[in-house]
N, C-alpha and C positions, 0 to 999 in steps of 0.2 A: 194835487192835488186839487186842491179847492181852487176853483175859481174864477177868474177877479168881480166877475159879477155876486158874490156869497156872504151873504152878514156877517159869516162864522171862522173864524182863527181856526188853520191848518193845529191847530192842536186840536181843537174842539169837535171838527170831524174828524180824528187822526182815534180821539177815545174815543166818541158812536163805534165807529170801524168797528174800534179795535175788537171791540164790548159784542159785537152782532159776531161778529166772525168768528168770538168765544160759543156765543150761545151753539151756534153753528158746529165747530166739529165736537162741544159733545156731546151731539145722538151720532153720537157709533152705531149704534144699533137701525135706531130707527127713525122717519121724520125730520132725516136737517132737510127736507127740501121743502118741508110744510115753516122752517123757522126757518130757511135762506129767505121764504116768500112773504112775512114778516117781519125777519133783519130789515129786509130793503122795504118795504111796506113807510114804519117805525123813523126808516135815516129821509126817504124821502120826503113824508109831512114837517121835519123838522126845518124845510131851504121853499114845504109851499111863500112863506114870507116874500124870500129872497125875492133880487132883483135880473137874478138868474146871470146868465149861467154859472150852476154850481160842481161840477166835473161827478154830475152819480152817477156817469158813463165806466168813468171809473172804480167809483166807488162800486156797484155794482158790475163787474170784471173780480173783485176784491170776494165778492160772498160765493157767487159761483164758481170763487176755485175755494173756497173752502165749503161749500158744500159740496163739489169734487172729490176732494177728498175724504173726504167720510163717505163714499162708497156713493152717490149719485149720480147716477145719467148723465153730461152732460146738457144734452140735451133739454131735460128735463130740470134740471138749476137753470141752466138758460133764463125756460123761460115763466119756473117761477118767478125768480129776483128780475124777471122784463116786466110781471106784472103786477108783483108786490114796489113795482118803483112805479106802477102810471096808476093806480087801484085812489092817491093822491088825486089824481085826475080830473074824478069821475071815468072815468075806464079804462077800460083794461081787457089786453091783446086776447 
């Protein structure tokens, strides 16, 4: 998952991702889309100092899948995650 330009270890990235996925999956009643946005934003922020690439596309796919698994429509989940990943770059889609 971690690309060669990432300054983090695979274990570091996987631990953060697993914690984020658990937060999204815990939102079974409501708020999973917003939580997915927040998780994506947080995870992307951890990579702002990396020379890149960091494999954020693969991370985003996992966050999207977690949101969809608790009932978030896929287009909404994908948009929330994309926006979260891009927020740290100073722009949103």
